[in-house]
C-alpha positions as CSV (number, residue, x, y, z in Angstrom):
1,M,134.7,71.4,198.2
2,K,132.7,71.4,194.9
3,T,133.6,73.9,192.2
4,Y,130.9,75.3,190.0
5,I,131.7,77.5,187.0
6,F,129.2,79.6,185.3
7,L,129.0,78.9,181.5
8,P,127.7,82.2,179.8
9,P,124.9,81.7,177.3
10,V,126.8,82.3,174.0
11,K,126.2,80.8,170.6
12,K,129.8,80.1,169.8
13,P,132.7,79.6,172.3
14,T,134.7,82.9,172.7
15,G,138.3,82.8,174.0
16,G,137.0,83.5,177.5
17,V,134.4,80.7,177.5
18,T,137.1,78.3,176.2
19,V,139.3,79.2,179.1
20,L,136.5,78.4,181.5
21,R,136.0,75.1,179.9
22,Q,139.8,74.4,180.2
23,I,139.8,75.2,183.8
24,A,136.9,72.9,184.5
25,D,138.4,70.0,182.5
26,I,141.8,70.4,184.2
27,L,140.1,70.1,187.6
28,H,137.8,67.1,186.5
29,Q,140.9,65.4,185.1
30,D,142.6,65.8,188.4
31,G,139.7,64.0,190.2
32,R,138.1,67.1,191.7
33,E,134.3,67.6,191.8
34,V,133.7,70.4,189.2
35,F,130.6,71.3,187.2
36,L,130.1,73.8,184.2
37,V,126.7,75.4,184.9
38,A,124.6,76.4,181.9
39,R,122.2,79.3,182.3
40,D,120.5,78.9,179.0
41,Q,119.6,75.6,177.2
42,S,120.0,77.2,173.9
43,G,123.6,78.3,174.6
44,W,126.8,76.5,173.5
45,R,127.9,73.4,175.3
46,P,131.2,71.7,175.0
47,E,130.8,68.4,173.1
48,G,132.9,65.5,171.8
49,L,135.7,66.1,174.2
50,A,137.4,63.2,176.0
51,D,137.2,63.3,179.9
52,A,135.4,66.5,180.0
53,A,134.0,68.3,183.1
54,P,130.1,67.6,183.2
55,V,127.7,70.3,182.4
56,I,124.6,70.8,184.5
57,E,121.5,73.1,184.1
58,W,121.2,76.2,186.3
59,A,118.1,74.8,187.9
60,D,119.9,71.7,189.1
61,M,122.8,73.5,190.8
62,R,122.8,73.0,194.6
63,L,125.4,75.3,196.1
64,E,126.6,74.8,199.7
65,R,128.5,76.9,202.0
66,Q,131.8,74.9,201.5
67,D,131.5,75.2,197.7
68,M,133.1,77.6,195.2
69,W,131.2,79.6,192.5
70,L,133.2,81.0,189.8
71,V,131.7,83.7,187.5
72,P,133.5,85.5,184.7
73,E,133.4,89.3,184.9
74,G,130.5,91.0,183.3
75,W,127.9,88.6,184.7
76,V,127.5,90.1,188.2
77,N,123.8,88.9,188.5
78,A,125.0,85.4,188.0
79,L,126.8,85.6,191.4
80,A,123.4,85.7,193.2
81,P,123.1,81.9,193.9
82,G,126.6,81.9,195.5
83,L,125.9,84.9,197.6
84,E,122.6,83.4,198.8
85,A,124.4,80.2,199.7
86,K,127.2,82.1,201.4
87,C,129.8,80.1,199.6
88,T,133.2,81.3,198.2
89,C,132.2,83.6,195.3
90,I,134.9,84.4,192.8
91,S,134.8,86.9,189.9
92,Y,137.3,85.7,187.3
93,V,138.2,88.9,185.5
94,Q,139.3,88.0,182.0
95,N,139.0,91.5,180.6
96,W,139.4,94.6,182.8
97,A,137.1,96.7,180.8
98,Y,134.0,94.8,182.0
99,L,134.8,94.8,185.7
100,F,132.3,97.6,186.3
101,S,130.0,97.3,183.4
102,S,127.2,95.1,185.0
103,L,127.2,96.2,188.6
104,P,123.6,96.8,189.6
105,E,122.8,100.3,191.0
106,G,123.7,100.7,194.5
107,A,126.1,97.7,194.5
108,D,129.9,98.1,194.6
109,W,133.0,95.7,194.8
110,H,133.8,97.1,198.2
111,T,130.7,95.6,199.9
112,L,130.0,92.5,197.9
113,P,131.6,89.4,199.5
114,V,133.3,88.5,196.3
115,E,136.9,87.5,195.6
116,F,138.8,88.1,192.3
117,L,141.0,86.1,190.0
118,A,142.8,87.9,187.3
119,V,143.8,86.6,183.8
120,S,147.1,88.6,183.8
121,E,149.3,90.8,186.0
122,P,148.1,94.0,184.3
123,V,144.5,93.0,185.1
124,S,145.4,92.2,188.7
125,Y,147.0,95.7,188.9
126,F,143.8,97.3,187.5
127,I,141.7,95.4,190.2
128,K,143.9,96.4,193.0
129,E,144.0,100.1,192.0
130,T,140.3,100.4,191.4
131,T,138.8,97.9,194.2
132,C,141.7,97.9,196.6
133,K,141.3,94.0,196.5
134,D,144.1,91.6,195.6
135,A,143.6,89.2,192.6
136,P,145.7,86.2,192.1
137,V,146.7,85.6,188.5
138,L,145.4,82.6,186.6
139,R,146.7,82.8,183.0
140,P,145.2,81.0,179.9
141,G,147.2,78.6,177.7
142,I,147.7,77.7,174.1
143,D,148.2,74.2,172.6
144,R,151.8,74.0,171.5
145,S,151.0,70.9,169.5
146,I,148.7,73.0,167.3
147,F,150.4,76.5,167.5
148,H,154.1,75.9,166.5
149,A,156.6,77.4,164.1
150,P,157.3,75.9,160.6
151,D,160.6,74.6,159.6
152,K,160.8,77.6,157.2
153,K,158.7,80.6,156.3
154,P,157.8,81.3,152.7
155,E,160.3,83.5,150.8
156,N,158.5,85.2,148.1
157,K,156.1,87.9,149.7
158,I,156.0,89.2,153.3
159,T,152.6,88.1,154.5
160,I,151.0,90.3,157.2
161,A,148.2,88.4,159.1
162,Y,145.5,90.2,160.9
163,M,142.1,89.5,162.4
164,P,139.4,91.8,160.9
165,R,136.9,91.4,163.8
166,K,139.4,93.2,166.0
167,N,138.7,97.0,165.5
168,K,138.1,96.7,161.7
169,A,138.1,100.3,161.0
170,L,141.5,100.8,162.7
171,V,142.9,97.9,160.7
172,Q,142.0,99.8,157.4
173,Q,143.4,103.0,158.8
174,I,146.8,101.3,159.6
175,K,146.8,99.6,156.3
176,S,146.2,102.9,154.5
177,I,148.9,104.7,156.4
178,F,151.4,101.9,155.9
179,E,150.8,102.0,152.2
180,H,151.1,105.7,151.8
181,Q,153.9,106.4,154.1
182,C,156.4,108.8,152.5
183,G,159.9,107.2,152.2
184,G,158.4,103.9,153.3
185,S,159.8,100.7,151.9
186,D,158.5,99.1,148.7
187,N,155.1,97.6,149.5
188,T,154.4,95.8,146.3
189,N,155.8,92.7,147.7
190,I,153.5,92.7,150.7
191,R,150.5,90.3,151.1
192,W,147.8,91.1,153.6
193,R,146.1,87.9,155.1
194,P,142.8,88.4,157.0
195,I,142.2,85.4,159.4
196,E,138.6,84.8,159.8
197,G,136.1,82.0,159.6
198,L,138.9,79.3,160.4
199,D,139.0,76.7,163.1
200,T,141.9,76.4,165.5
201,H,144.1,74.3,163.0
202,G,143.2,76.6,160.2
203,V,144.3,79.7,162.1
204,A,147.6,78.0,163.0
205,E,148.3,77.1,159.3
206,A,147.5,80.7,158.3
207,L,149.9,82.0,161.0
208,R,152.7,79.6,160.0
209,S,152.5,80.8,156.4
210,S,152.7,84.5,157.6
211,H,155.7,86.6,158.6
212,I,154.1,89.4,160.6
213,F,151.0,89.5,162.9
214,L,149.2,92.8,163.2
215,A,147.5,92.8,166.6
216,T,144.5,95.3,166.8
217,G,142.5,94.2,169.7
218,F,141.8,96.4,172.6
219,P,140.8,96.4,175.4
220,E,142.2,92.9,176.4
221,G,142.8,90.9,179.5
222,C,145.5,88.5,178.1
223,P,145.1,88.3,174.4
224,L,145.8,84.9,172.9
225,P,146.1,85.8,169.2
226,P,149.5,87.5,169.5
227,L,150.7,84.4,171.6
228,E,149.5,82.1,169.0
229,A,151.3,84.2,166.3
230,M,154.5,84.1,168.3
231,A,154.2,80.3,168.6
232,C,153.8,80.1,164.9
233,G,157.0,82.0,164.2
234,C,155.5,85.4,163.4
235,L,156.9,88.8,164.5
236,P,154.0,90.5,166.3
237,V,153.2,94.2,165.9
238,G,150.5,96.6,167.2
239,F,148.2,97.1,170.1
240,T,148.5,95.3,173.5
241,G,145.0,95.9,175.0
242,F,146.8,96.7,178.3
243,G,146.5,93.1,179.4
244,G,148.9,92.0,176.8
245,W,151.8,93.5,178.7
246,D,151.6,90.4,180.9
247,Y,153.9,88.9,178.3
248,M,154.6,91.5,175.7
249,R,158.0,93.2,175.7
250,Q,159.6,95.7,173.2
251,T,162.1,94.4,170.7
252,Q,163.3,97.8,169.7
253,P,165.9,99.4,171.9
254,E,164.2,102.8,171.7
255,P,160.4,102.1,171.2
256,R,158.1,105.0,170.8
257,F,155.8,103.7,173.4
258,K,156.7,102.6,177.0
259,P,154.0,101.6,179.5
260,W,153.8,103.6,182.6
261,W,152.5,100.9,184.8
262,P,154.7,98.3,186.6
263,L,155.7,95.2,184.6
264,Q,156.7,91.9,186.1
265,E,160.1,90.4,185.4
266,V,160.0,87.8,182.5
267,D,162.6,85.3,181.3
268,W,162.4,86.4,177.6
269,M,163.7,89.4,175.7
270,G,161.7,91.6,173.4
271,N,159.1,89.6,171.5
272,G,157.4,92.3,169.3
273,L,157.0,95.8,168.2
274,W,154.3,97.3,170.5
275,C,152.4,100.6,170.5
276,A,149.7,102.4,172.5
277,D,146.2,101.2,171.9
278,G,144.5,103.1,169.1
279,D,147.8,104.7,167.9
280,V,147.3,103.9,164.2
281,L,150.3,106.0,163.1
282,D,152.8,104.2,165.5
283,A,151.1,100.9,164.5
284,A,151.9,101.7,160.8
285,M,155.5,102.8,161.6
286,C,156.0,99.6,163.6
287,L,154.8,97.6,160.6
288,Q,157.4,99.4,158.4
289,D,160.1,98.6,161.0
290,A,159.0,95.0,161.1
291,V,159.1,94.7,157.3
292,T,162.5,96.3,157.2
293,M,163.8,93.9,159.8
294,I,162.6,90.9,157.7
295,R,164.1,92.2,154.4
296,E,167.4,93.1,155.9
297,K,167.5,89.9,158.2
298,D,168.2,92.3,161.1
299,L,169.9,90.7,164.2
300,Y,167.0,91.9,166.4
301,L,164.6,89.7,164.3
302,D,166.2,86.5,165.3
303,V,166.2,87.5,169.0
304,A,162.5,88.6,168.7
305,L,161.4,85.3,167.1
306,E,163.4,83.3,169.7
307,A,161.8,85.3,172.5
308,G,158.4,84.6,171.0
309,Q,159.0,80.9,171.3
310,E,160.1,81.3,174.8
311,T,157.0,83.3,175.6
312,A,154.6,80.8,173.9
313,N,156.3,77.9,176.0
314,A,155.5,79.9,179.1
315,Y,151.9,80.1,178.1
316,S,151.3,76.5,177.1
317,T,148.3,74.4,178.1
318,E,150.7,72.4,180.4
319,E,151.8,75.5,182.2
320,Q,148.0,76.5,182.6
321,R,147.3,73.0,184.0
322,K,150.1,73.5,186.6
323,S,148.8,76.9,187.5
324,V,145.2,75.8,187.9
325,L,146.0,72.8,190.2
326,A,148.4,74.9,192.3
327,L,145.9,77.6,192.7
328,W,143.0,75.3,193.8
329,E,145.4,73.4,196.1
330,A,145.9,76.8,197.8
331,L,142.3,77.9,198.0
């Protein structure tokens, strides 16, 4: 069986595209026949990587019945060659919000001969509830040699890291509420650190010098920035994107928000202060709670930071490699 993985035509590698490349490289390095398939010659291609999976052009792909054609969600039309070849077609759903966004008129997931993979348990739950189809979970991984905690955090100002590209207007609302809350803590010793325009190592360095990470992304399939922040010793606060509940658990004994959908059992305790997506008031209140925990050296802080390390270890690239190989062995 040969595995062909669709490489979407993007100018820069997004998190989802990077995960596709990682899967291809893992299979390639295990001695399996795997190819990344580029639809557009002007799109991004992986370069300069040792022992990387080969990239072929769309026109050069020759699918046969015994092969596998894996396409990320949102690119339904790209499934066509696999459907024509009657090979195993898989939609890898990395963000639940795009599951139905590109279905052609008259098509539905009940009749299409397509199987699913999900990037997280919440996404798998969403797929099951909406399509009645099972979706095995294949999680992403973070490089723990890059994303790791420092020996010690800076002790002058409390630094709150955030990513402006993730719902920028809501970030500003949360910041304004946080700075204006009546009876809130003294915010003169707070530093806001936007993370943008940095490479992977730059992001890790920024997180290591920060105390809190404000997560504002939604919808999400299995968001990596909060995981990377945990790995770098930050206390994460904010939105989960729904998919984040694959690994996110509440640190507070009485949180203001509790998910209504089923959560899998995990080996770690609460690793952050989480609120409902879009709830800017609760996000600001959670920020105040996090600042207080740090200033008062609250016992829950140490528990949360340790849980963050355990979480990051469970989502390492090594764990990802094991999961990919185990899944392909079972297919």
